[in-house]
C-alpha angles and dihedrals in degrees: 000000000000125000120206123196119190129201135180127045127113138130122328136163121249110279092030131115138239136179125215123197133190129191121201126207137169121041094016092161089071093061122099106151128031126189154140131263129181138204124199122198111285093006136101122258110267137192115258102174139333133195129195127220088261089052098253108153139204126188136191110251090240093064103035111127092016105059128052125194121202136175138204108202093186091058096033092233136134126196136193120206110199119195132175090023119200131202088250089064088069108120146107107281119213128198114221133187139172144079116233091002120038128213127201138209123226094258134247126228120241116188122184116193122206 
């Protein structure tokens, strides 16, 4: 089992920045990729960004150039720096980690006001 604990999030005005962090514990050896997903009210959960153990990254088109994902393998953490936030970025953001089996954090609310 892997436990994921998120921090960060909150309320920010459009154009502002936030940083999300996630710490993994437990069966760390089973983790290859780590990433962030989000779910807005009435919408399906969607990929925001993912990073592999070798630091290869993949971003949703909607966040490219604004969000940056990073990872510290020694500390088993993954972070998401979010710049130029838009109201449409408002959602619950979930940390995810795994390879064959995926584990999820409890989610943290990000609200961007216009």
